[in-house]
C-alpha positions in Angstrom: 33.7 -41.7 -37.6 34.7 -42.0 -34.0 37.3 -39.3 -34.5 34.7 -37.0 -36.0 32.3 -37.7 -33.1 35.0 -37.0 -30.5 36.0 -33.8 -32.3 32.3 -32.6 -32.3 32.1 -33.4 -28.5 35.3 -31.5 -27.8 34.2 -28.5 -29.9 30.8 -28.6 -28.2 32.4 -28.6 -24.7 34.7 -25.7 -25.9 31.6 -23.7 -27.1 29.9 -24.4 -23.7 33.0 -23.1 -21.9 33.1 -20.0 -24.1 29.4 -19.4 -23.5 29.9 -19.7 -19.8 32.8 -17.3 -19.8 31.0 -14.8 -22.0 27.9 -14.7 -19.7 29.3 -15.3 -16.2 33.0 -14.7 -16.5 34.9 -11.7 -15.0 34.3 -9.7 -18.2 31.0 -11.3 -19.0 27.5 -9.9 -19.6 26.5 -10.1 -15.9 29.5 -8.0 -14.9 28.8 -5.6 -17.7 25.2 -5.2 -16.5 26.5 -4.5 -12.9 29.0 -1.9 -14.2 26.3 -0.3 -16.3 24.0 0.0 -13.3 26.8 1.4 -11.2 27.6 3.9 -13.9 24.0 5.0 -14.1 23.8 5.4 -10.3 27.0 7.5 -10.4 25.5 9.7 -13.2 22.4 10.2 -11.2 24.4 11.2 -8.1 26.5 13.6 -10.3 23.4 15.3 -11.5 22.0 15.6 -8.0 25.3 17.0 -6.7 25.6 19.5 -9.6 22.1 20.8 -8.7 23.0 21.0 -5.1 26.3 22.8 -6.0 24.4 25.4 -8.1 21.9 26.0 -5.3 24.7 26.4 -2.7 26.6 28.8 -5.1 23.4 30.9 -5.5 23.0 31.0 -1.7 26.6 32.1 -1.2 26.2 34.9 -3.8 23.0 36.0 -2.1 24.6 35.8 1.4 27.4 38.1 0.2 25.2 40.6 -1.6 21.8 40.6 0.1 21.7 41.3 3.9 18.0 40.5 4.2 18.6 37.0 2.7 21.6 36.5 5.1 19.5 37.5 8.1 16.6 35.3 7.1 18.9 32.3 6.5 20.7 32.8 9.9 17.4 33.1 11.7 15.9 30.0 10.1 18.9 27.7 10.3 20.6 28.8 13.5 17.4 29.9 15.3 18.7 33.4 16.0 16.3 36.1 17.0 16.5 39.9 17.3 16.7 41.8 20.5 13.4 42.4 22.3 11.8 39.6 20.2 9.4 37.2 21.8 9.2 33.6 20.7 6.0 31.6 21.1 6.3 27.9 21.2 3.1 25.9 20.4 2.7 22.3 21.2 1.2 19.8 18.8 -2.6 19.8 19.3 -2.7 16.0 18.9 -0.4 15.5 21.9 -2.6 17.5 24.2 -5.3 15.9 26.1 -8.9 17.1 26.4 -7.7 20.3 28.0 -8.9 19.3 31.5 -6.2 18.2 33.9 -6.8 15.2 36.1 -6.8 17.4 39.3 -9.0 20.3 38.0 -11.7 21.2 40.5 -10.0 19.4 43.3 -8.5 21.0 46.4 
């Protein structure tokens, strides 16, 4: 009877150790969940990069074949302008005061 009780205790401890290793061990469920989450993040990044790659490839083809698109892109991204072109810069209306300077009307 004592041998049987001791054997049950040893097997119970062994089962607890296996359960611990299965859940929290280096190849356990928690590690699996972390790896699964990392895999999904990498898949999402891959999809995003693929879309970006397609858009950049399209832009390259357009730059090579369409001079209007190339000019528009250069003007937007590099802030180039044509000869004899005038650029007007507008300030944000919320940053302006009431429109009256502090020294208006003074000599």
